[in-house]
C-alpha positions in Angstrom: -61.7 -14.2 -14.7 -60.8 -10.5 -14.9 -57.7 -9.3 -16.8 -54.7 -8.6 -14.6 -53.5 -5.0 -14.2 -50.1 -4.7 -15.5 -49.0 -1.8 -13.5 -46.6 -1.2 -10.6 -47.3 1.2 -7.7 -44.8 2.7 -5.3 -46.3 4.2 -2.2 -44.3 6.2 0.4 -46.1 6.7 3.6 -44.2 8.9 6.1 -44.3 8.1 9.8 -45.2 11.8 10.4 -48.9 12.3 9.9 -48.2 15.9 9.0 -46.3 14.9 5.9 -47.9 14.0 2.6 -48.2 10.5 1.3 -46.7 9.9 -2.1 -47.7 7.4 -4.7 -46.3 6.7 -8.2 -48.0 4.3 -10.6 -46.0 2.8 -13.4 -47.8 1.3 -16.4 -47.1 1.0 -20.0 -43.9 2.7 -21.2 -43.2 4.0 -17.7 -43.4 0.4 -16.5 -40.8 -0.7 -19.1 -38.6 2.2 -18.3 -38.9 1.5 -14.6 -38.0 -2.2 -15.2 -35.0 -1.2 -17.3 -33.8 1.3 -14.8 -34.2 -1.3 -12.0 -32.2 -3.9 -13.8 -29.5 -1.3 -14.6 -29.5 -0.3 -10.9 -29.2 -4.0 -9.8 -26.3 -4.5 -12.3 -24.5 -1.3 -11.0 -24.8 -2.5 -7.5 -23.5 -6.0 -8.4 -20.6 -4.3 -10.4 -19.7 -2.1 -7.5 -19.8 -5.2 -5.2 -17.5 -7.1 -7.6 -15.0 -4.1 -7.7 -15.0 -4.0 -3.9 -14.4 -7.7 -3.6 -11.6 -7.6 -6.2 -10.1 -4.5 -4.6 -10.1 -6.1 -1.2 -7.8 -8.8 -2.7 -5.7 -6.0 -4.0 -5.5 -4.5 -0.5 -4.2 -7.8 0.9 -1.6 -8.0 -1.9 -0.5 -4.4 -1.0 -0.3 -5.3 2.6 2.0 -8.2 1.7 4.2 -5.9 -0.4 4.3 -3.4 2.4 5.4 -6.0 4.9 8.1 -7.3 2.5 9.1 -3.6 1.9 9.6 -3.0 5.6 11.6 -6.2 5.9 13.9 -5.1 3.0 14.2 -1.7 4.6 15.2 -3.1 7.9 17.7 -5.3 6.1 19.1 -2.4 4.3 19.4 -0.4 7.5 21.4 -3.2 9.1 23.6 -3.6 6.0 24.3 0.1 5.9 25.1 0.1 9.7 27.6 -2.9 9.0 29.1 -1.0 6.2 29.6 2.1 8.3 31.3 -0.1 11.0 33.6 -1.7 8.4 34.6 1.6 7.0 35.5 2.8 10.5 37.5 -0.5 11.1 39.2 0.1 7.8 40.2 3.6 8.6 41.7 2.4 11.9 43.6 -0.3 10.2 45.0 2.3 7.7 46.1 4.4 10.6 47.7 1.4 12.2 49.5 0.7 8.9 50.6 4.3 8.6 51.9 4.3 12.2 53.6 1.0 11.6 55.3 2.5 8.5 56.5 5.4 10.4 57.8 3.3 13.2 59.6 1.0 10.7 61.2 4.1 9.0 62.3 5.4 12.3 63.8 1.9 13.2 65.6 1.6 9.9 66.7 5.2 10.0 68.1 4.7 13.6 69.8 1.6 12.6 71.6 3.3 9.7 72.7 6.2 12.0 74.2 3.7 14.5 76.0 1.9 11.8 77.7 5.0 10.4 79.2 6.0 13.7 
């Protein structure tokens, strides 16, 4: 049985017949380096996939926070609107109190004028 060739060959054959065929043969140190680079590339792809999967979970948490933020913003808007309406009612009540005080002063002043005659 013949010894097995411990090399790795990459062939790139273009569809276009006018272009040149490319071939790389990796053996010895080049093969070890090629294997190390291949493993590193696979690990980088797996790492990037893990980051994307974890990031997708973060996007869903951000979406939930944004939904809560919108709900709180709407609630704040309603609260501010009620506060403005309460301030307007309070101003009207103060005007009514002021008018009532003026009327009472006129009534008591008129009663004193009639009593002195």
